[in-house]
VMD Tcl script that draws the C-alpha trace (Angstrom):
set ca {
  {-24.31 -7.24 11.51}
  {-20.84 -5.98 10.67}
  {-20.48 -4.15 7.42}
  {-17.24 -3.09 5.76}
  {-17.04 0.09 3.74}
  {-14.17 0.20 1.29}
  {-12.44 3.24 -0.12}
  {-9.77 2.94 -2.80}
  {-6.96 5.46 -2.60}
  {-4.16 5.94 -5.10}
  {-0.78 6.78 -3.59}
  {2.56 7.65 -5.13}
  {5.85 6.90 -3.36}
  {9.38 7.46 -4.67}
  {11.62 4.42 -5.16}
  {15.36 4.57 -5.66}
  {16.63 2.10 -8.25}
  {20.22 0.89 -8.49}
  {21.90 -1.06 -11.28}
  {24.02 -3.90 -9.85}
  {25.79 -6.12 -12.37}
  {22.94 -8.12 -13.91}
  {20.18 -6.95 -11.55}
  {18.21 -3.87 -10.60}
  {17.63 -3.21 -6.91}
  {14.97 -0.87 -5.51}
  {14.34 0.69 -2.10}
  {11.88 3.15 -0.62}
  {13.12 6.06 1.46}
  {9.77 6.33 3.29}
  {8.73 2.69 3.74}
  {10.65 -0.26 5.15}
  {10.48 -3.10 2.62}
  {12.50 -6.21 2.14}
  {15.01 -6.30 -0.68}
  {13.40 -5.65 -4.05}
  {15.16 -7.09 -7.09}
  {14.54 -7.63 -10.79}
  {16.48 -8.88 -13.78}
  {15.19 -5.96 -15.83}
  {14.06 -2.50 -14.84}
  {10.47 -3.41 -15.72}
  {10.59 -6.48 -13.46}
  {12.13 -4.49 -10.61}
  {9.43 -1.81 -11.04}
  {6.64 -4.43 -10.87}
  {8.22 -6.03 -7.83}
  {8.49 -2.60 -6.18}
  {4.77 -1.98 -6.84}
  {3.83 -5.30 -5.24}
  {6.14 -4.80 -2.25}
  {4.86 -1.26 -1.63}
  {1.21 -2.32 -1.86}
  {1.75 -5.22 0.57}
  {3.67 -3.07 3.04}
  {1.15 -0.19 3.00}
  {-1.78 -2.61 3.42}
  {0.04 -4.24 6.33}
  {0.60 -0.89 8.01}
  {-3.07 0.05 7.57}
  {-4.27 -3.29 8.93}
  {-2.16 -2.67 12.04}
  {-3.85 0.71 12.46}
  {-0.70 2.71 11.76}
  {-0.66 5.99 9.87}
  {1.12 6.15 6.54}
  {4.05 8.52 6.21}
  {3.94 11.33 3.71}
  {5.96 10.55 0.58}
  {9.24 12.39 0.27}
  {9.46 14.97 -2.48}
  {11.25 13.35 -5.40}
  {13.62 16.34 -5.68}
  {14.76 16.00 -2.06}
  {16.16 12.48 -2.50}
  {19.92 12.37 -2.82}
  {21.20 9.67 -5.13}
  {24.58 8.50 -6.34}
  {25.63 8.47 -10.01}
  {24.49 4.88 -10.50}
  {21.01 5.42 -8.98}
  {17.79 7.05 -10.16}
  {14.37 7.74 -8.68}
  {10.99 6.69 -10.09}
  {7.55 7.25 -8.62}
  {5.59 4.09 -7.80}
  {1.79 4.23 -7.90}
  {-0.28 1.84 -5.79}
  {-3.98 1.50 -5.09}
  {-4.79 0.92 -1.44}
  {-8.11 -0.39 -0.22}
  {-9.04 1.22 3.09}
  {-11.61 -0.79 5.02}
  {-13.74 0.90 7.60}
  {-15.81 -1.14 9.98}
  {-19.36 -0.14 10.67}
  {-21.65 -2.01 12.98}
  {-25.20 -2.25 11.79}
  {-27.75 -3.39 14.35}
  {-31.04 -4.80 13.23}
  {-33.94 -4.61 15.63}
  {-36.81 -6.97 15.04}
  {-39.96 -6.06 16.88}
  {-41.83 -9.14 17.99}
  {-45.46 -9.37 17.19}
  {-47.97 -11.56 18.94}
  {-50.63 -13.56 17.16}
  {-53.74 -14.24 19.10}
  {-55.02 -17.75 18.69}
  {-58.68 -18.43 19.49}
}
mol new
graphics top color blue
foreach p $ca { graphics top sphere $p radius 0.5 }
foreach p [lrange $ca 0 end-1] q [lrange $ca 1 end] { graphics top cylinder $p $q radius 0.2 }
display resetview
């Protein structure tokens, strides 16, 4: 029987947010994600959380190691950008094989 052990880990990654006309755009210096947009900052933040969680889970399912998050103070930004930390909960699944041995017993019939 195959059993899965799950461990939930909370991770924090910095995201750089930019204001562009009527939208907010976000990107991660450490993780490749598709374009993240939102009409408001709150919407862009939620979309960044979802995108980060999906990308990190995908990397883990492929067996890749996650990169260490960059220190928030080491990220260079322009005047129209700012950095926020994004928190995600990642479920790590570990496979364990459990073997069950059934010892046969014999019944004597008379």
